[in-house]
N, C-alpha and C positions, 0 to 999 in steps of 0.2 A: 504493500500500500504506500501511496505517496504521503510523506510527512506533511503536517500542517505547520507552517512557520510564520510567526508574527515578526515584522521588521519595523524598526523605527524609521519613519519616512524622511528623516533628516540625515540618514547615512548616504553619502554621495557615492555614485558610480556602482550602485548595487542593483538598481531596478533593471529587470529583464534578465538577470543572470540566474536566478533561482527557479524561475517559473517552469523550466523544462523538467525539473526533478521534484518539485514540491508544490503544494497549494499555498500560495503566499498572500498574506494580508498586510498592508502597510498602515501603520498607525502613528499619530503624533506621540510625543513623549508622555502625554497625559492619557493616552488611549489604552494603556496597558492596565486593565482592571481585572479583578477576580473573574468577572463574567467573560471578558474577551480572551483571557488566557486559558480558560478551563479545558478546552478541547485541543489546545495547541501542543505540538510535540517539541517545539523549539522556539526560543525567543532570541532575536538579534537586537541589541539595545545599545544605548549610550550611557551618559553619566547620570541622568536624572531618574531613570526607572528603578525604583526600589524593589529589588527582588528578594522577598522574604516570605515568611509564613503567611502574612496577611494577604499577599498577592497570590501565592502559589499553592496554598493548602487546598487539596482536593483536585488539583489540576493534573493533566497528563504530561506536563513539561518534564523533559529529561535532559535538555541541553539549553544552556544560556551562553551565548557568545556576545561579548561586548566589544565594540569597535573603539575601545579606549584602553589606555595603559592600566588605569586604576580599577580596583574591584570593590572599593569601599561602599558602593551602592548595593552590593550583594551580600546577603547573609551567608557567608561561605560555609560556616559550620552547619547551619540548618540544611543547606543544599546538599552537603556531603552526607549528612544523616539520611536524607531522603533519596540518595542515589542520583542526584542531578549533577551532571557534569558542567563545569564552568570553565570557559576559555576566554582569555583576554587577548590584547594585542600589544604585547610588550615591545617597546622601542619603535613603534610605528611612526611616531611624530617626533622622535628625539632630535633629528637634524633641524626640524622646524623650530623647536624650542630653543636649540642652540643659536639659531639665526636670530630669534627674538631677543634672547638674553644679550648676545654680543652686540647686536645693533643698538639696543638700548644703552648698554654700558658705554660703548664707544661714543655715542652721541651725548652722553652725560659727562664726558670728560675722563673716563677711565683710560689710562695709558698703559698698555701691556708691558712696556719696558720699564715702567716706573712703579706701578701699583701692584699690590698683591690681591689675588682673588681667593675667596673661601667658597668651596663647593660643599654643600651639606646634602649628602645623598649621592652615592657614586654608582648608581645603577645605569640603565640604558641611556637615560637622558644626561645625568650628571657627568658620566664618564666622557661623553662627547663634548659637553660644555668645558670640562677640564682639559680635554685633549686639544680642543681649539685654542684654549688659553695658552697652553704650553707652546703650541705651534706658532702663536702670535708673539711669543716672547715673554709672557707673564709668568710670575711666580705663582703657583697654584697650590693651596693647601686644601686637603680633603678631610671631611668628617663622615664616617660611615661605621658606627659601632658594630652592626651585624657582620659586615665584611671584615672588619678588623678582628673580631672574635673568631671568625671562621679561618683566619690566617691568609686571607687574600693578599697577594703581593702589593706593595706600595707603602708609602709613609702616611700615617694618619695623625690627625690632631683632634684634641677635644673641642667640643662646641664652644667652650669659654675661650680657648685660644683662637678659634676662628673668628668669633665676633669681636674679640678685643684687638686682634693684631692685623686684620685684613681691611683693605680699603673698600672692598665690596664683598657682600655675602649673598650667594644665590642658592635658593632652596629647591631641592629636587627629590624629596622624600615622598613615599606613599603616606596616606593618612592612617595612622594606627593609634587606636584609643587606649589599648590596654597592653599588658605584657611587659617584657623586659626593656623594650626600646620604643615606648610610645612617642608619637610625633604630634599628637593633639596639643596645640598651644606651645609648640616647641620653642618658638620665639616670643618671649613675654617681657615683662619689665626688667627682670634680671639681665637678659641678653641685650636689650636696647640700652640699658644703662652702661653696659660694658663697651658698646660700639664706639669707634672713633668718631669724633665730631666731623660731620660732613661726609661720612662714609655712606655707601649705598646698600640698601636692602632690596633684594629682588625675590618676589614670590611668584613662581610659575609652577608650583606643585599643587597643593590643595589649599583652599581658603582657610580652613581651620588649623593649618599648621601655624598660622599667626594668631596671636591674641590681639584682637583689633584695638582695644582701648589703649594699652601702653604703646603699641606701634603708632597709633594716631597721635598720641601725645608727643612722642619723640620726633615724628615728622613735622607736626604742627609747630613745635618749638624750634625747628631748624637744626636739631642735633644730628639727625640722619636724613637721608633722602630715600624716597620710596618709589620703587617700580613694581606695581601690583597688577597681576593678571588674574589671580584667583582670590576670591573673597569669602569671608564667613557669611553664610546665609544667602549666597547669590541665588537668584538674580536680585534679591533685595539687599544690595550692598550698602555699606556705610558711606553715605554721600560726602561726609566731611573728610574722611580719609581720601576719597576720590579727589576732592577739591584740592587738598594740599599735596597729594602725590605728584612727583615730577611726571610720571607716566602711569596712567591707570587704564587698563584695557579689559575687555569683556570675555576672558577665558578663551583667548584665541592664540596663545603663544605657539601652540603646535599646529595651527591651521594652515599648513602648506598643502598644496595640491598633491604632492607626492606622498606626504604623510597620510592624508585621507585615503589615497589609493592603497597604500600598504595596509591600513587598518581594514579596509574592505576585503582585500586579498586574504588577510588572516582570519576573518570571521567566515569567509567562504571555505577556506581550508578546514576550519573546525567542523563545518557542516559536512564537507566531503568525508572527513575521517570518521565522523560519528555515524553517518547514514550509509556510507559506502557508495557514494555517488560521485559523478564527475561534473564539475561546473566550469563554464567558460570564464577564464580570468584574463583573457587577452586585453592588453592596454593598461593593465594595472601595474603601478611601479613595483619593481623588485625590492628586495632588502637593500638597505643603505650600504654602500661601499665607500669606505674612507678614501679621500683623494688629497692630492698635493696642490700647492699653489694658492692656498688660502691667504687673503690679505684683509686688512682692516677696511680698505676702500671697497673691496668686493662685497663685504658684509653690509656696510653702510648703504651701498648703492642697491642692494637686493631688497631692502625693506625699510620702511619708515614707520616706527611705532607711534610717533607723534600724531600721525593722521588718525589712527584708530583711537588714541587717547582723547584727542579733541572731539571726536564723534561721541564718545561715551560721556565726557564731561558736559557736553551740551545737552545731552538727553539720557541721564542715567536710568530713567524708567524704561528705556528701550533696550536694555541689556540683552534680553533673549532675542529680540527682533534683529538687532545688529549682529548677534552671533549666528542666528539662523541664516541670515542673508549675506554672510561674509564672502567676499570674493577671494577664494583661496590663492595665496601667493606662491610663486615659484621659489624653490630652495636655492641657496647659493650654488653657483656652478663652478666646476673646476675638477681637479684631481687631487684628492686629499689623502695622504698616507702618513700615519704617525704611529 
């Protein structure tokens, strides 16, 4: 029998690819309800669809594939207990996030040969951000307690060392609320008090990694500068933090055309593997291949985050509309090997 698959209608480059092997229904992010998912075999979602007992209890769903890196919208333990397989898209948008972070930093006056960058979270995204920094000539410090504990190669620094001694700090952790290494409100009053005067804080991870109130106070006082792409409570973001941030955007750091194509490829591969079918993936970007010849000028010319920031600052209530209608940008071109 053909599986029934529900698909978030804001996932690009996917329409028409599943129809040969499945019965497909496209829904907006609010259309996933206990009633609509009850007879579905699989869900293909993004960040806003909360996949938990409230949504899935009594349903036939056995596969959830998210076209995102993060899985904090999914109750992983409950799904595992119920035999629901969960697949995400790790690293799909990492080059796009690196493009966003570095274009913003360079435009804000970060000089790779002079300033030190702190990268918090050295996974698929953070490792590319750090790698680009080293290629550009920056001194890069990394904080990643799970990697350090696992004995992963490299030099690691404590979070206190990172925020105290780096000229810019960029966050690339998942959102983890409990356990040995929680990241919820990872950056709060203690950390902002330690940061250098005039240093830059970048959040392109999850909104809740920042504790909004102390970050707002530090940015509003001019002690630090903020580059914020992800927000607590989004789309209902703190408009005062948006006002005082040097750059404030609407969760589009990873919104490159290639990144979106990679994410779509990865969810389709999850469907192929689970149901034993073959899906046409022609025209979708392959996995990222590092290249050489990266320059500050190439990054700056490839993307201007001020344009997106100005749009949001003029109409913060349009957060989701701007995000939904975003014109996906092209990634930096070249041959990068490091």
